[in-house]
C-alpha positions as CSV (number, residue, x, y, z in Angstrom):
1,M,123.7,-23.1,-202.8
2,A,125.6,-24.9,-199.9
3,K,122.7,-25.1,-197.5
4,T,119.9,-27.7,-198.1
5,S,117.1,-25.0,-197.4
6,D,118.7,-22.8,-200.2
7,R,118.7,-25.7,-202.6
8,E,115.2,-26.6,-201.9
9,E,113.9,-23.0,-202.3
10,F,115.8,-22.7,-205.5
11,A,114.3,-26.0,-206.8
12,A,110.8,-25.0,-205.7
13,Y,111.1,-21.6,-207.5
14,L,112.3,-23.4,-210.8
15,R,109.3,-25.7,-210.6
16,S,106.9,-22.9,-210.0
17,R,108.2,-20.9,-213.0
18,R,108.1,-24.0,-215.3
19,E,104.5,-24.9,-214.2
20,R,103.1,-21.5,-215.0
21,L,104.1,-21.7,-218.7
22,R,102.1,-23.4,-221.4
23,P,103.6,-25.0,-224.5
24,A,102.1,-22.3,-226.7
25,D,104.0,-19.6,-224.7
26,V,107.2,-21.0,-226.0
27,G,106.2,-22.0,-229.4
28,L,105.6,-25.8,-228.7
29,P,102.5,-27.8,-229.6
30,D,100.0,-28.3,-226.7
31,G,99.6,-32.0,-227.2
32,S,96.6,-33.9,-225.9
33,R,97.8,-36.1,-223.1
34,R,99.8,-33.9,-220.7
35,R,99.9,-35.2,-217.1
36,V,101.8,-32.2,-215.6
37,A,101.0,-28.5,-215.4
38,G,103.0,-26.2,-217.6
39,L,106.0,-27.3,-219.5
40,R,107.8,-30.6,-219.0
41,R,111.3,-30.8,-217.6
42,E,112.6,-32.1,-221.0
43,E,111.1,-29.1,-222.7
44,V,112.8,-26.6,-220.5
45,A,116.1,-28.5,-220.8
46,Q,115.8,-28.5,-224.6
47,L,114.9,-24.9,-224.7
48,A,117.8,-23.9,-222.4
49,G,120.3,-26.2,-224.1
50,V,121.2,-28.2,-221.0
51,G,121.0,-31.9,-220.2
52,L,117.7,-33.3,-219.0
53,T,119.3,-35.2,-216.2
54,W,121.2,-32.2,-215.0
55,Y,118.1,-30.0,-215.1
56,T,116.1,-32.5,-213.2
57,W,118.8,-32.6,-210.5
58,L,118.4,-28.8,-210.1
59,E,114.6,-29.2,-209.6
60,Q,115.3,-32.0,-207.0
61,A,117.6,-29.8,-205.0
62,R,120.6,-32.1,-205.6
63,P,123.9,-30.6,-204.3
64,I,125.2,-29.5,-207.7
65,A,126.3,-25.9,-208.8
66,A,124.8,-24.0,-211.7
67,S,127.0,-21.6,-213.6
68,E,125.9,-18.1,-214.5
69,Q,125.7,-19.0,-218.2
70,V,123.5,-22.0,-217.5
71,L,121.2,-19.9,-215.2
72,A,121.0,-17.3,-217.9
73,A,119.9,-19.9,-220.4
74,I,117.3,-21.3,-218.1
75,A,116.0,-17.9,-217.2
76,R,115.5,-17.2,-220.9
77,A,113.8,-20.6,-221.5
78,L,111.4,-19.9,-218.6
79,Q,110.8,-16.4,-219.8
80,L,111.7,-14.8,-216.5
81,T,111.2,-11.2,-216.0
82,P,114.4,-9.2,-214.9
83,D,113.2,-9.3,-211.3
84,E,112.4,-13.0,-211.4
85,R,115.9,-13.7,-213.0
86,D,117.6,-11.7,-210.2
87,H,115.7,-13.7,-207.6
88,L,116.8,-17.0,-209.3
89,Y,120.5,-15.8,-209.2
90,A,120.1,-14.8,-205.6
91,L,118.7,-18.2,-204.6
92,A,121.6,-19.9,-206.5
93,G,124.1,-17.8,-204.5
94,L,125.4,-16.1,-207.5
95,A,126.1,-12.4,-208.0
96,I,123.0,-10.7,-209.6
97,P,124.1,-9.6,-213.1
98,D,124.2,-6.1,-214.3
99,R,120.7,-5.2,-215.6
100,E,120.3,-2.5,-218.2
101,G,116.7,-2.1,-217.2
102,R,117.8,-0.7,-213.9
103,S,119.6,2.1,-215.8
104,C,116.7,3.1,-218.0
105,V,115.4,6.7,-218.0
106,R,111.6,7.0,-217.9
107,A,109.4,9.9,-219.0
108,T,108.6,10.5,-215.4
109,H,112.3,11.0,-214.7
110,L,112.6,13.5,-217.4
111,D,109.6,15.4,-216.1
112,L,111.0,15.5,-212.7
113,L,114.4,16.9,-214.0
114,E,112.4,19.8,-215.6
115,R,110.3,20.4,-212.5
116,V,113.3,21.0,-210.2
117,L,114.6,23.9,-212.4
118,P,116.5,26.1,-211.7
119,Y,118.3,23.6,-209.6
120,P,120.7,21.4,-211.5
121,A,119.6,17.7,-211.5
122,A,120.6,14.5,-213.2
123,I,119.8,10.8,-213.4
124,Q,122.8,8.7,-212.6
125,T,123.7,5.0,-212.1
126,A,125.5,3.6,-209.1
127,R,128.6,3.8,-211.2
128,F,128.1,7.6,-211.8
129,D,127.1,7.2,-215.4
130,V,125.0,10.3,-216.2
131,L,122.0,9.1,-218.1
132,A,119.9,12.3,-218.3
133,Y,120.1,15.8,-216.9
134,N,118.4,19.2,-217.0
135,R,119.7,22.3,-218.7
136,T,121.3,23.8,-215.6
137,Y,123.2,20.5,-214.8
138,R,124.3,20.5,-218.5
139,F,126.3,23.7,-217.9
140,L,127.2,23.3,-214.3
141,F,130.8,22.3,-214.9
142,N,131.0,22.6,-218.7
143,D,128.7,21.8,-221.6
144,L,127.9,18.2,-221.0
145,D,126.4,17.9,-224.5
146,D,129.9,18.2,-225.9
147,I,131.0,15.0,-224.1
148,P,130.3,11.8,-225.8
149,P,127.5,9.8,-224.1
150,Q,129.8,6.9,-223.1
151,H,132.2,9.3,-221.4
152,R,129.5,11.1,-219.3
153,N,130.6,9.6,-216.1
154,C,131.2,11.8,-213.1
155,A,134.1,9.7,-211.7
156,R,135.8,9.5,-215.2
157,L,135.3,13.3,-215.7
158,M,136.7,14.1,-212.3
159,F,140.0,12.4,-213.2
160,T,140.3,13.2,-216.8
161,D,138.5,16.4,-217.7
162,L,140.3,19.6,-216.8
163,H,137.1,21.7,-216.8
164,W,135.5,19.4,-214.2
165,Q,138.6,19.4,-212.1
166,R,139.1,23.2,-212.3
167,A,135.4,23.8,-211.5
168,H,135.7,22.1,-208.1
169,L,137.3,24.3,-205.5
170,D,137.9,21.2,-203.4
171,A,138.9,19.0,-206.2
172,D,141.2,16.7,-204.1
173,H,138.4,16.0,-201.7
174,A,135.8,15.6,-204.5
175,R,138.0,13.0,-206.1
176,E,138.6,11.1,-202.8
177,R,134.9,11.2,-202.0
178,I,133.7,9.9,-205.4
179,V,136.2,7.0,-205.4
180,A,135.1,6.2,-201.8
181,R,131.4,6.2,-202.9
182,L,132.3,4.2,-206.0
183,R,134.1,1.6,-203.9
184,S,131.1,1.3,-201.5
185,A,128.8,0.6,-204.5
186,Y,131.4,-1.8,-206.0
187,G,130.9,-4.1,-203.0
188,R,127.4,-4.9,-204.4
189,H,128.6,-5.3,-208.0
190,R,132.2,-6.8,-207.7
191,D,131.4,-9.8,-209.9
192,E,129.6,-7.9,-212.7
193,P,131.8,-7.7,-215.9
194,T,130.8,-4.0,-216.6
195,W,132.0,-3.0,-213.1
196,I,135.2,-4.9,-213.3
197,G,135.9,-3.4,-216.8
198,F,135.1,0.2,-215.5
199,I,137.4,0.0,-212.6
200,S,140.1,-1.4,-214.8
201,E,139.6,1.3,-217.4
202,M,139.8,4.0,-214.7
203,R,143.1,2.7,-213.4
204,Q,144.5,2.9,-216.9
205,L,143.1,6.4,-217.5
206,S,144.4,7.8,-214.1
207,P,147.1,6.6,-211.8
208,G,145.6,9.0,-209.3
209,F,142.5,7.0,-209.3
210,G,144.3,3.7,-208.7
211,E,146.1,5.3,-205.8
212,I,143.0,6.5,-204.1
213,W,141.2,3.2,-204.9
214,D,143.8,1.1,-203.3
215,R,143.4,2.9,-199.9
216,G,140.1,1.0,-199.5
217,D,138.1,4.0,-198.3
218,V,134.4,3.8,-198.6
219,A,131.6,6.4,-198.1
220,T,127.9,6.4,-198.0
221,E,125.3,8.4,-200.0
222,A,125.1,11.2,-197.4
223,N,124.4,14.7,-198.6
224,A,127.5,16.8,-199.3
225,L,128.5,20.3,-199.8
226,K,130.0,21.2,-203.3
227,R,131.9,24.4,-203.9
228,I,131.8,25.1,-207.8
229,R,133.7,27.9,-209.5
230,H,131.6,28.8,-212.6
231,A,133.2,30.8,-215.3
232,R,130.1,32.9,-215.9
233,V,128.2,33.2,-212.7
234,G,130.9,32.9,-210.0
235,V,131.2,30.6,-207.0
236,L,128.3,28.4,-206.2
237,H,127.9,26.8,-202.8
238,L,125.6,23.9,-203.3
239,S,124.1,21.1,-201.2
240,M,124.1,17.9,-203.2
241,T,121.3,15.3,-202.4
242,S,120.6,12.0,-204.1
243,T,117.9,9.5,-203.8
244,W,117.5,6.0,-205.3
245,L,114.7,5.7,-207.9
246,D,114.5,1.8,-207.6
247,E,114.9,-0.8,-205.0
248,G,117.8,-2.4,-206.7
249,H,120.0,0.8,-206.3
250,G,120.5,1.0,-210.0
251,T,119.4,4.5,-210.8
252,R,119.3,7.6,-208.7
253,L,118.2,11.2,-208.8
254,V,120.9,13.7,-208.0
255,W,120.2,17.4,-207.5
256,F,121.8,20.6,-206.1
257,T,120.2,23.3,-203.9
258,P,121.8,26.7,-202.8
259,A,123.7,26.3,-199.6
260,D,123.8,30.1,-198.9
261,E,122.0,33.2,-200.0
262,A,124.7,34.4,-202.5
263,T,124.2,31.2,-204.5
264,V,120.5,31.7,-205.1
265,P,120.6,34.5,-207.7
266,R,123.7,33.0,-209.3
267,L,122.0,29.7,-209.8
268,T,119.0,31.5,-211.3
269,L,121.2,33.3,-213.6
270,L,122.9,30.1,-214.6
271,D,119.5,28.6,-215.4
272,Q,118.6,31.6,-217.5
273,Q,121.8,31.4,-219.5
274,A,121.4,27.6,-219.9
275,H,117.9,28.2,-221.2
276,Q,119.1,30.6,-223.8
277,A,122.0,28.2,-224.9
278,A,119.6,25.3,-225.1
279,A,117.2,27.3,-227.2
280,Y,120.0,28.4,-229.5
281,T,121.2,24.7,-229.8
282,A,117.7,23.5,-230.6
283,A,117.3,26.3,-233.2
284,G,120.3,24.8,-235.0
């Protein structure tokens, strides 16, 4: 918050959030002789575990810096929604923390995955974590259900899973592209612990990842052609498309459509086989 205007907007936002709360909202007695709307400054400071003087300076737009930990405590004390908390961090000039809510899968998302069948489709995060998928996507490279949920990450699988690597006829290009897209997204999340930890883990898992990462190449979310060698239905030429499902670029829908006529019946056959396999799995 170097600029005066930024500090003033930050201070005004704090005051507006404090004034909308009532003591009962945070488990405090109302009292009978309140002269201010909402909570008192000392009440917010006490709830957040910070000094009253220091909190007062924040609301007065004094030239002081607030740490991520302190802002997190104040956000909890003021009962900010995730969107409000993100706005508070942005006004403070701090990196917006990773929000699990951005990576949630809703019932509408699951319904959408089913409606695009027989096309393979999945819900992914900006970090390529696969959160949900339809049955055709499940068997597009290998049986995704056999992979632990915490390892269902497209970047990780491209560098560590032989089935995924062999399925890509352009494996080298696919690896370079996914790292470039990952690096592009990393620019918006470089201060988030989960992202820092993920990149560090990928470097340890694959020297090849580190080599490509260090090139510094970036790529956008432009549609791309994928050539997949499937063990049961043959070669699939697919057009990959993705679209963000939220304004914060936290969750996206990724789906694949046939890029040539030969792929159409093969994709239909894959879906039929996936349907049978899924039914068999459900039956126990």
